[in-house]
N, C-alpha and C positions, 0 to 999 in steps of 0.2 A: 455619435458615430454616424458616418455617412451611410445612406441606403445603398451606396455603390461599393461597400467594403464587406469582405467576409468577416464574420464574427466567429472566431475559433474557440471551441470548448472541448474539453476531454472529461471523461468520467473514468475513474479507476475503482470499480466496485470491489468490495471485500469478497474474498473467496476463502473457503476453509481448506482448499487444496494447496499444500505448501510448495508444490512443484510448478505452479503457473502464476502469471500476472496477466490480468485481463485489462485491456484498455479499449474504450469505446469513443469514437468520434461523435460528439453531439453538436457539432458546429452548425451555424446557420450561414449558408453560402448564398451570395447574391447571384442572380442569373445574368447580371450585367458584366461580370468578370470571368475570365477563364480560371479554372482551378488546375494549376500545373505544379509539377515538381514537389509533391507532398512528401515531407520527410518527418519521421518520428525519431527523435533522439532520446535515448534512455541511458542515464548514468546510474548503474547500481551502486549500493553502498560499498565503499572500499575501492572504487574505481575512479580514475581521474579523467578518463575520456569516455564519451558516449558511444553507444552502439547505434549506428544509423540504420533505419529501416525505411525503405521506400513504401509509401502507402497511397491509396486512392481515397477520395472523400467517402465519408460514412463508414469507415472501417470499424471492424469489431474484432480485435486481435486477442488471441490467447497465446501468450509468450511463455517460453520455458528457459531453462538455464542455457541451452544451446543457442536459441535465437537471441538471447541477451549477451552472448559472448562470455558467460561465466563458466560454462562447461565446453571443453574442446574435443573430448573423446567419447566414444560410445553413444554418439548423439542419435543414432537410429534405434538404439535398443534400451537405453536408460535415460532418465532425467534426474539431475540432482535437485535437492531441495533449494529453493531460492532463499537467500538470507533476508531476515527481517532488517529493517533500517530505512534510511532515507534514500528514495529514488528520485532523481531529477529527471523530469519528463518534459520535453520540448517538442511542440508540433508546429510546423511551418509549411506554407505554400508560397509559390513564387509571387513577388520577390521575397525569398526566404529570410533575408536580413531585416525585412520590414513587416511582414505579415506572419506573426507567430504568437504562440501562447506558451508559457512555461509554468510548470507546477512542481512543487515539492510534495512528494507522497510518502507518508510514513507507513511502511508495510509492517504489520504486527501479526501476521497469520500464524506463525509458530507459537507465539506467545498466547494468542487468543485460543488456539487449539488446546494448549496446556491448561489455561484458565478454565475452559469448558470441561476438560477432563476432571479437574479438581471439583468443579461444581457437580458434575455427574456422579462422582464418587461419594457425595454426601448422602447419608441415609436420611431421606426426608419422607414425610407423609403429609397428607392433607389435613394437618392439624398444627397447633403451636409447637414449634421445635423445642427440643431441650436446650438448655443454656449454652452448651458447648457448640451445638450446631448453629444456634442463633449468632454466637460470637464469630464463627467462621463465615457465615453469610454476610455479616456486617463488614468483616475484613475483605471479603471478595468484592463487595460493593465499592469499598474504598479503593481497592486495587484497580477495578474497572474505571473508576473516576480518574485515577492517575493516567491510565492508558488513553482515555478520551482527551484529557488535558494535553497529553503529549502530542496527539494527532492534531489538535487545534493549534498548538504552538508551531508545529511544522507547516501545516497546510494553509493556515490563515494568517498567522503572525510572522512566519519565517524566522522564528527564534529556535533554530535547530539545536544549538548547544543546550539551551534550557529544556527542550523537549527530550533530548537524549538523557539528561539527568533524571527527568521524571520517569522515563521508561526503565532505566536501570534500577531506580528505586522501587518501581512497581514489580520488576522481576525479582528483586531481592525479597520483597514481602511475600511474593507468591512462592518462592523457593522455601522460605521459612514456614509458610502455611502448609506447604505440600511435603514437608519433611525432607527438603533438599532432594527431590526427585527430578527437578527440571534439568 
């Protein structure tokens, strides 16, 4: 890559807040080129067209259902829970058709929150757990591995269908483990 080109990068850190999506610009900008017309495009799961958001370099955004176009009413007073699933995130600067980066992000916030609640509900002590608790811990580790694998399939391998199969399977296992409270 030329020293006279911008190197665009984004981070989408995990959050336990089901009502927000945080996106951070971690790009490396060259001082040899102007940075103009920054556009962040986000396509939430179930949507066919992206929401365009004008941005400036080094942005750190906290987006909600209203800013993503998922919610259209009561935006000043309430915010709906963002869906888990695959978000397509594209960031570009001028010339926007040539200088861009695109990511697939698997959001699993609601699922991880439910997983954490199941883990928190286990009666554990600082000693060897009884056999039933030990079995539940082993099942929870397996479920977490399925979630991790699903994220890798989406974010690194771009195998979205396989990832969703893994995620659904992990959800089914968690529901069974949790007595179908999910």
